[in-house]
PyMOL Python script that loads the backbone (N, CA, C, O; Angstrom):
from pymol import cmd

cmd.read_pdbstr("""\
ATOM      1  N   MET A   1       3.845 -13.259 -14.063  1.00  0.00           N
ATOM      2  CA  MET A   1       3.999 -12.683 -12.756  1.00  0.00           C
ATOM      3  C   MET A   1       2.629 -12.204 -12.259  1.00  0.00           C
ATOM      4  O   MET A   1       1.858 -11.617 -13.019  1.00  0.00           O
ATOM      5  N   SER A   2       2.341 -12.452 -11.014  1.00  0.00           N
ATOM      6  CA  SER A   2       1.052 -12.023 -10.472  1.00  0.00           C
ATOM      7  C   SER A   2       1.087 -10.534 -10.124  1.00  0.00           C
ATOM      8  O   SER A   2       2.151  -9.924 -10.019  1.00  0.00           O
ATOM      9  N   ARG A   3      -0.083  -9.982  -9.953  1.00  0.00           N
ATOM     10  CA  ARG A   3      -0.234  -8.570  -9.654  1.00  0.00           C
ATOM     11  C   ARG A   3      -0.972  -8.427  -8.323  1.00  0.00           C
ATOM     12  O   ARG A   3      -1.702  -9.328  -7.910  1.00  0.00           O
ATOM     13  N   ILE A   4      -0.776  -7.296  -7.663  1.00  0.00           N
ATOM     14  CA  ILE A   4      -1.402  -7.043  -6.368  1.00  0.00           C
ATOM     15  C   ILE A   4      -2.170  -5.730  -6.438  1.00  0.00           C
ATOM     16  O   ILE A   4      -1.633  -4.715  -6.882  1.00  0.00           O
ATOM     17  N   ARG A   5      -3.431  -5.747  -6.000  1.00  0.00           N
ATOM     18  CA  ARG A   5      -4.222  -4.528  -5.878  1.00  0.00           C
ATOM     19  C   ARG A   5      -4.134  -4.053  -4.435  1.00  0.00           C
ATOM     20  O   ARG A   5      -4.415  -4.810  -3.506  1.00  0.00           O
ATOM     21  N   ILE A   6      -3.744  -2.795  -4.253  1.00  0.00           N
ATOM     22  CA  ILE A   6      -3.589  -2.213  -2.924  1.00  0.00           C
ATOM     23  C   ILE A   6      -4.568  -1.051  -2.805  1.00  0.00           C
ATOM     24  O   ILE A   6      -4.623  -0.185  -3.679  1.00  0.00           O
ATOM     25  N   THR A   7      -5.348  -1.037  -1.711  1.00  0.00           N
ATOM     26  CA  THR A   7      -6.316   0.028  -1.463  1.00  0.00           C
ATOM     27  C   THR A   7      -6.012   0.659  -0.114  1.00  0.00           C
ATOM     28  O   THR A   7      -5.868  -0.041   0.888  1.00  0.00           O
ATOM     29  N   TRP A   8      -5.916   1.980  -0.090  1.00  0.00           N
ATOM     30  CA  TRP A   8      -5.643   2.729   1.140  1.00  0.00           C
ATOM     31  C   TRP A   8      -6.939   2.870   1.907  1.00  0.00           C
ATOM     32  O   TRP A   8      -7.889   3.468   1.403  1.00  0.00           O
ATOM     33  N   LYS A   9      -7.003   2.328   3.125  1.00  0.00           N
ATOM     34  CA  LYS A   9      -8.238   2.293   3.901  1.00  0.00           C
ATOM     35  C   LYS A   9      -8.222   3.110   5.187  1.00  0.00           C
ATOM     36  O   LYS A   9      -9.294   3.461   5.680  1.00  0.00           O
ATOM     37  N   LYS A  10      -7.076   3.426   5.748  1.00  0.00           N
ATOM     38  CA  LYS A  10      -7.028   4.136   7.020  1.00  0.00           C
ATOM     39  C   LYS A  10      -6.039   5.295   6.925  1.00  0.00           C
ATOM     40  O   LYS A  10      -4.971   5.162   6.327  1.00  0.00           O
ATOM     41  N   SER A  11      -6.399   6.426   7.517  1.00  0.00           N
ATOM     42  CA  SER A  11      -5.594   7.636   7.450  1.00  0.00           C
ATOM     43  C   SER A  11      -4.234   7.457   8.118  1.00  0.00           C
ATOM     44  O   SER A  11      -4.063   6.620   9.005  1.00  0.00           O
ATOM     45  N   THR A  12      -3.268   8.264   7.672  1.00  0.00           N
ATOM     46  CA  THR A  12      -1.930   8.227   8.251  1.00  0.00           C
ATOM     47  C   THR A  12      -1.749   9.278   9.343  1.00  0.00           C
ATOM     48  O   THR A  12      -0.647   9.443   9.866  1.00  0.00           O
ATOM     49  N   ILE A  13      -2.819   9.988   9.690  1.00  0.00           N
ATOM     50  CA  ILE A  13      -2.737  10.964  10.779  1.00  0.00           C
ATOM     51  C   ILE A  13      -2.334  10.213  12.045  1.00  0.00           C
ATOM     52  O   ILE A  13      -2.870   9.146  12.345  1.00  0.00           O
ATOM     53  N   SER A  14      -1.407  10.773  12.764  1.00  0.00           N
ATOM     54  CA  SER A  14      -0.844  10.223  14.008  1.00  0.00           C
ATOM     55  C   SER A  14      -0.027   8.947  13.786  1.00  0.00           C
ATOM     56  O   SER A  14       0.183   8.173  14.721  1.00  0.00           O
ATOM     57  N   HIS A  15       0.427   8.729  12.562  1.00  0.00           N
ATOM     58  CA  HIS A  15       1.334   7.624  12.277  1.00  0.00           C
ATOM     59  C   HIS A  15       2.696   8.212  11.899  1.00  0.00           C
ATOM     60  O   HIS A  15       2.772   9.364  11.471  1.00  0.00           O
ATOM     61  N   PRO A  16       3.757   7.442  12.050  1.00  0.00           N
ATOM     62  CA  PRO A  16       5.102   7.963  11.763  1.00  0.00           C
ATOM     63  C   PRO A  16       5.282   8.404  10.304  1.00  0.00           C
ATOM     64  O   PRO A  16       4.624   7.893   9.398  1.00  0.00           O
ATOM     65  N   GLU A  17       6.170   9.345  10.109  1.00  0.00           N
ATOM     66  CA  GLU A  17       6.470   9.870   8.772  1.00  0.00           C
ATOM     67  C   GLU A  17       6.928   8.753   7.827  1.00  0.00           C
ATOM     68  O   GLU A  17       6.633   8.794   6.633  1.00  0.00           O
ATOM     69  N   ARG A  18       7.629   7.783   8.344  1.00  0.00           N
ATOM     70  CA  ARG A  18       8.102   6.671   7.510  1.00  0.00           C
ATOM     71  C   ARG A  18       6.931   5.925   6.861  1.00  0.00           C
ATOM     72  O   ARG A  18       7.014   5.527   5.699  1.00  0.00           O
ATOM     73  N   GLN A  19       5.852   5.739   7.607  1.00  0.00           N
ATOM     74  CA  GLN A  19       4.678   5.061   7.060  1.00  0.00           C
ATOM     75  C   GLN A  19       3.962   5.947   6.043  1.00  0.00           C
ATOM     76  O   GLN A  19       3.439   5.442   5.049  1.00  0.00           O
ATOM     77  N   ARG A  20       3.930   7.243   6.273  1.00  0.00           N
ATOM     78  CA  ARG A  20       3.332   8.169   5.306  1.00  0.00           C
ATOM     79  C   ARG A  20       4.088   8.130   3.983  1.00  0.00           C
ATOM     80  O   ARG A  20       3.482   8.121   2.911  1.00  0.00           O
ATOM     81  N   ARG A  21       5.419   8.107   4.069  1.00  0.00           N
ATOM     82  CA  ARG A  21       6.238   8.033   2.854  1.00  0.00           C
ATOM     83  C   ARG A  21       6.029   6.713   2.124  1.00  0.00           C
ATOM     84  O   ARG A  21       6.061   6.671   0.895  1.00  0.00           O
ATOM     85  N   CYS A  22       5.820   5.655   2.859  1.00  0.00           N
ATOM     86  CA  CYS A  22       5.593   4.342   2.255  1.00  0.00           C
ATOM     87  C   CYS A  22       4.270   4.334   1.476  1.00  0.00           C
ATOM     88  O   CYS A  22       4.202   3.779   0.380  1.00  0.00           O
ATOM     89  N   ILE A  23       3.228   4.942   2.033  1.00  0.00           N
ATOM     90  CA  ILE A  23       1.938   5.054   1.338  1.00  0.00           C
ATOM     91  C   ILE A  23       2.122   5.828   0.039  1.00  0.00           C
ATOM     92  O   ILE A  23       1.597   5.426  -1.000  1.00  0.00           O
ATOM     93  N   ARG A  24       2.859   6.930   0.085  1.00  0.00           N
ATOM     94  CA  ARG A  24       3.121   7.722  -1.113  1.00  0.00           C
ATOM     95  C   ARG A  24       3.941   6.933  -2.134  1.00  0.00           C
ATOM     96  O   ARG A  24       3.679   7.006  -3.335  1.00  0.00           O
ATOM     97  N   ALA A  25       4.927   6.185  -1.658  1.00  0.00           N
ATOM     98  CA  ALA A  25       5.782   5.403  -2.556  1.00  0.00           C
ATOM     99  C   ALA A  25       4.993   4.317  -3.275  1.00  0.00           C
ATOM    100  O   ALA A  25       5.340   3.927  -4.390  1.00  0.00           O
ATOM    101  N   LEU A  26       3.939   3.832  -2.643  1.00  0.00           N
ATOM    102  CA  LEU A  26       3.079   2.843  -3.292  1.00  0.00           C
ATOM    103  C   LEU A  26       2.198   3.485  -4.366  1.00  0.00           C
ATOM    104  O   LEU A  26       1.579   2.780  -5.162  1.00  0.00           O
ATOM    105  N   GLY A  27       2.141   4.815  -4.390  1.00  0.00           N
ATOM    106  CA  GLY A  27       1.356   5.509  -5.409  1.00  0.00           C
ATOM    107  C   GLY A  27      -0.053   5.839  -4.972  1.00  0.00           C
ATOM    108  O   GLY A  27      -0.896   6.191  -5.798  1.00  0.00           O
ATOM    109  N   LEU A  28      -0.319   5.728  -3.677  1.00  0.00           N
ATOM    110  CA  LEU A  28      -1.661   6.011  -3.174  1.00  0.00           C
ATOM    111  C   LEU A  28      -1.799   7.501  -2.901  1.00  0.00           C
ATOM    112  O   LEU A  28      -0.937   8.095  -2.253  1.00  0.00           O
ATOM    113  N   LYS A  29      -2.872   8.108  -3.386  1.00  0.00           N
ATOM    114  CA  LYS A  29      -3.066   9.552  -3.291  1.00  0.00           C
ATOM    115  C   LYS A  29      -4.063   9.948  -2.206  1.00  0.00           C
ATOM    116  O   LYS A  29      -3.798  10.869  -1.434  1.00  0.00           O
ATOM    117  N   LYS A  30      -5.214   9.260  -2.136  1.00  0.00           N
ATOM    118  CA  LYS A  30      -6.276   9.599  -1.190  1.00  0.00           C
ATOM    119  C   LYS A  30      -6.813   8.322  -0.562  1.00  0.00           C
ATOM    120  O   LYS A  30      -6.522   7.220  -1.027  1.00  0.00           O
ATOM    121  N   LEU A  31      -7.590   8.478   0.488  1.00  0.00           N
ATOM    122  CA  LEU A  31      -8.239   7.315   1.080  1.00  0.00           C
ATOM    123  C   LEU A  31      -9.137   6.644   0.041  1.00  0.00           C
ATOM    124  O   LEU A  31      -9.739   7.322  -0.791  1.00  0.00           O
ATOM    125  N   ASN A  32      -9.225   5.340   0.087  1.00  0.00           N
ATOM    126  CA  ASN A  32     -10.000   4.496  -0.818  1.00  0.00           C
ATOM    127  C   ASN A  32      -9.473   4.493  -2.249  1.00  0.00           C
ATOM    128  O   ASN A  32     -10.157   4.009  -3.151  1.00  0.00           O
ATOM    129  N   HIS A  33      -8.276   5.022  -2.475  1.00  0.00           N
ATOM    130  CA  HIS A  33      -7.639   4.963  -3.786  1.00  0.00           C
ATOM    131  C   HIS A  33      -6.961   3.604  -3.935  1.00  0.00           C
ATOM    132  O   HIS A  33      -6.364   3.099  -2.984  1.00  0.00           O
ATOM    133  N   SER A  34      -7.050   3.014  -5.120  1.00  0.00           N
ATOM    134  CA  SER A  34      -6.444   1.711  -5.379  1.00  0.00           C
ATOM    135  C   SER A  34      -5.396   1.810  -6.471  1.00  0.00           C
ATOM    136  O   SER A  34      -5.530   2.595  -7.409  1.00  0.00           O
ATOM    137  N   VAL A  35      -4.361   1.012  -6.338  1.00  0.00           N
ATOM    138  CA  VAL A  35      -3.327   0.894  -7.364  1.00  0.00           C
ATOM    139  C   VAL A  35      -3.017  -0.582  -7.563  1.00  0.00           C
ATOM    140  O   VAL A  35      -3.285  -1.408  -6.691  1.00  0.00           O
ATOM    141  N   ILE A  36      -2.456  -0.898  -8.708  1.00  0.00           N
ATOM    142  CA  ILE A  36      -2.063  -2.277  -9.005  1.00  0.00           C
ATOM    143  C   ILE A  36      -0.562  -2.289  -9.281  1.00  0.00           C
ATOM    144  O   ILE A  36      -0.060  -1.502 -10.083  1.00  0.00           O
ATOM    145  N   HIS A  37       0.145  -3.194  -8.605  1.00  0.00           N
ATOM    146  CA  HIS A  37       1.595  -3.333  -8.755  1.00  0.00           C
ATOM    147  C   HIS A  37       1.934  -4.793  -9.045  1.00  0.00           C
ATOM    148  O   HIS A  37       1.155  -5.696  -8.740  1.00  0.00           O
ATOM    149  N   ASP A  38       3.108  -5.008  -9.637  1.00  0.00           N
ATOM    150  CA  ASP A  38       3.631  -6.363  -9.775  1.00  0.00           C
ATOM    151  C   ASP A  38       3.976  -6.894  -8.385  1.00  0.00           C
ATOM    152  O   ASP A  38       4.319  -6.125  -7.487  1.00  0.00           O
ATOM    153  N   ASP A  39       3.885  -8.183  -8.220  1.00  0.00           N
ATOM    154  CA  ASP A  39       4.199  -8.823  -6.939  1.00  0.00           C
ATOM    155  C   ASP A  39       5.707  -9.039  -6.841  1.00  0.00           C
ATOM    156  O   ASP A  39       6.231 -10.052  -7.304  1.00  0.00           O
ATOM    157  N   THR A  40       6.402  -8.071  -6.229  1.00  0.00           N
ATOM    158  CA  THR A  40       7.847  -8.148  -6.053  1.00  0.00           C
ATOM    159  C   THR A  40       8.176  -8.092  -4.561  1.00  0.00           C
ATOM    160  O   THR A  40       7.343  -7.657  -3.765  1.00  0.00           O
ATOM    161  N   PRO A  41       9.354  -8.516  -4.177  1.00  0.00           N
ATOM    162  CA  PRO A  41       9.738  -8.447  -2.762  1.00  0.00           C
ATOM    163  C   PRO A  41       9.722  -7.012  -2.213  1.00  0.00           C
ATOM    164  O   PRO A  41       9.418  -6.803  -1.038  1.00  0.00           O
ATOM    165  N   GLN A  42      10.044  -6.034  -3.052  1.00  0.00           N
ATOM    166  CA  GLN A  42      10.045  -4.647  -2.601  1.00  0.00           C
ATOM    167  C   GLN A  42       8.629  -4.179  -2.267  1.00  0.00           C
ATOM    168  O   GLN A  42       8.410  -3.529  -1.245  1.00  0.00           O
ATOM    169  N   ILE A  43       7.686  -4.506  -3.119  1.00  0.00           N
ATOM    170  CA  ILE A  43       6.290  -4.126  -2.878  1.00  0.00           C
ATOM    171  C   ILE A  43       5.750  -4.866  -1.663  1.00  0.00           C
ATOM    172  O   ILE A  43       5.036  -4.281  -0.848  1.00  0.00           O
ATOM    173  N   ARG A  44       6.085  -6.150  -1.533  1.00  0.00           N
ATOM    174  CA  ARG A  44       5.644  -6.909  -0.358  1.00  0.00           C
ATOM    175  C   ARG A  44       6.177  -6.309   0.934  1.00  0.00           C
ATOM    176  O   ARG A  44       5.478  -6.300   1.947  1.00  0.00           O
ATOM    177  N   GLY A  45       7.412  -5.807   0.909  1.00  0.00           N
ATOM    178  CA  GLY A  45       7.987  -5.167   2.087  1.00  0.00           C
ATOM    179  C   GLY A  45       7.252  -3.893   2.453  1.00  0.00           C
ATOM    180  O   GLY A  45       7.021  -3.630   3.633  1.00  0.00           O
ATOM    181  N   MET A  46       6.881  -3.097   1.457  1.00  0.00           N
ATOM    182  CA  MET A  46       6.121  -1.878   1.732  1.00  0.00           C
ATOM    183  C   MET A  46       4.724  -2.212   2.259  1.00  0.00           C
ATOM    184  O   MET A  46       4.211  -1.532   3.148  1.00  0.00           O
ATOM    185  N   ILE A  47       4.113  -3.265   1.703  1.00  0.00           N
ATOM    186  CA  ILE A  47       2.798  -3.703   2.191  1.00  0.00           C
ATOM    187  C   ILE A  47       2.900  -4.123   3.649  1.00  0.00           C
ATOM    188  O   ILE A  47       2.032  -3.786   4.453  1.00  0.00           O
ATOM    189  N   ARG A  48       3.941  -4.848   3.991  1.00  0.00           N
ATOM    190  CA  ARG A  48       4.126  -5.304   5.373  1.00  0.00           C
ATOM    191  C   ARG A  48       4.296  -4.125   6.330  1.00  0.00           C
ATOM    192  O   ARG A  48       3.832  -4.176   7.469  1.00  0.00           O
ATOM    193  N   ALA A  49       4.965  -3.058   5.865  1.00  0.00           N
ATOM    194  CA  ALA A  49       5.219  -1.897   6.718  1.00  0.00           C
ATOM    195  C   ALA A  49       3.953  -1.116   7.042  1.00  0.00           C
ATOM    196  O   ALA A  49       3.861  -0.497   8.102  1.00  0.00           O
ATOM    197  N   VAL A  50       2.975  -1.140   6.135  1.00  0.00           N
ATOM    198  CA  VAL A  50       1.747  -0.360   6.349  1.00  0.00           C
ATOM    199  C   VAL A  50       0.494  -1.233   6.267  1.00  0.00           C
ATOM    200  O   VAL A  50      -0.574  -0.755   5.885  1.00  0.00           O
ATOM    201  N   ALA A  51       0.620  -2.489   6.620  1.00  0.00           N
ATOM    202  CA  ALA A  51      -0.493  -3.437   6.502  1.00  0.00           C
ATOM    203  C   ALA A  51      -1.715  -3.012   7.306  1.00  0.00           C
ATOM    204  O   ALA A  51      -2.840  -3.352   6.942  1.00  0.00           O
ATOM    205  N   HIS A  52      -1.511  -2.284   8.378  1.00  0.00           N
ATOM    206  CA  HIS A  52      -2.627  -1.842   9.214  1.00  0.00           C
ATOM    207  C   HIS A  52      -3.378  -0.655   8.603  1.00  0.00           C
ATOM    208  O   HIS A  52      -4.428  -0.264   9.113  1.00  0.00           O
ATOM    209  N   LEU A  53      -2.854  -0.082   7.522  1.00  0.00           N
ATOM    210  CA  LEU A  53      -3.484   1.069   6.875  1.00  0.00           C
ATOM    211  C   LEU A  53      -4.117   0.737   5.524  1.00  0.00           C
ATOM    212  O   LEU A  53      -4.863   1.544   4.971  1.00  0.00           O
ATOM    213  N   ILE A  54      -3.822  -0.445   4.998  1.00  0.00           N
ATOM    214  CA  ILE A  54      -4.268  -0.792   3.645  1.00  0.00           C
ATOM    215  C   ILE A  54      -4.978  -2.134   3.626  1.00  0.00           C
ATOM    216  O   ILE A  54      -4.937  -2.898   4.591  1.00  0.00           O
ATOM    217  N   GLU A  55      -5.629  -2.400   2.501  1.00  0.00           N
ATOM    218  CA  GLU A  55      -6.136  -3.732   2.175  1.00  0.00           C
ATOM    219  C   GLU A  55      -5.492  -4.118   0.853  1.00  0.00           C
ATOM    220  O   GLU A  55      -5.276  -3.266  -0.010  1.00  0.00           O
ATOM    221  N   TRP A  56      -5.191  -5.379   0.695  1.00  0.00           N
ATOM    222  CA  TRP A  56      -4.580  -5.816  -0.565  1.00  0.00           C
ATOM    223  C   TRP A  56      -5.088  -7.203  -0.920  1.00  0.00           C
ATOM    224  O   TRP A  56      -5.485  -7.984  -0.056  1.00  0.00           O
ATOM    225  N   ASP A  57      -5.064  -7.488  -2.222  1.00  0.00           N
ATOM    226  CA  ASP A  57      -5.426  -8.828  -2.697  1.00  0.00           C
ATOM    227  C   ASP A  57      -4.693  -9.076  -4.019  1.00  0.00           C
ATOM    228  O   ASP A  57      -4.252  -8.145  -4.691  1.00  0.00           O
ATOM    229  N   ILE A  58      -4.582 -10.332  -4.360  1.00  0.00           N
ATOM    230  CA  ILE A  58      -3.895 -10.718  -5.589  1.00  0.00           C
ATOM    231  C   ILE A  58      -4.902 -10.700  -6.737  1.00  0.00           C
ATOM    232  O   ILE A  58      -6.000 -11.247  -6.633  1.00  0.00           O
ATOM    233  N   VAL A  59      -4.502 -10.057  -7.835  1.00  0.00           N
ATOM    234  CA  VAL A  59      -5.349  -9.922  -9.024  1.00  0.00           C
ATOM    235  C   VAL A  59      -4.869 -10.921 -10.063  1.00  0.00           C
ATOM    236  O   VAL A  59      -3.667 -11.044 -10.298  1.00  0.00           O
ATOM    237  N   ASP A  60      -5.783 -11.624 -10.675  1.00  0.00           N
ATOM    238  CA  ASP A  60      -5.415 -12.580 -11.732  1.00  0.00           C
ATOM    239  C   ASP A  60      -5.391 -11.944 -13.086  1.00  0.00           C
ATOM    240  O   ASP A  60      -5.101 -12.613 -14.078  1.00  0.00           O
TER     241      ASP A  60
END
""", "prot")
cmd.dss("prot")
cmd.show_as("cartoon", "prot")
cmd.util.cbc("prot")
cmd.orient("prot")
C-alpha cells in the first residue's frame, strides 16, 4: 500500500470550523508540520476537503 505525506501550509484562520477539524483529524499540529498516512479513501477525502490549505505527495 502506498503512503501519503501531508504538510500543512496555510493557516485555518477565517476558514470554517469543519476544515479546522479536518486538519486536526489528519494529525497536523502546526504550520509546516508533516505527517505520513496510508493512502485510503478516507484520507483522500480529508485531503480533498482541505486541499487549499495543505501540500501532499506520495511517498515510496
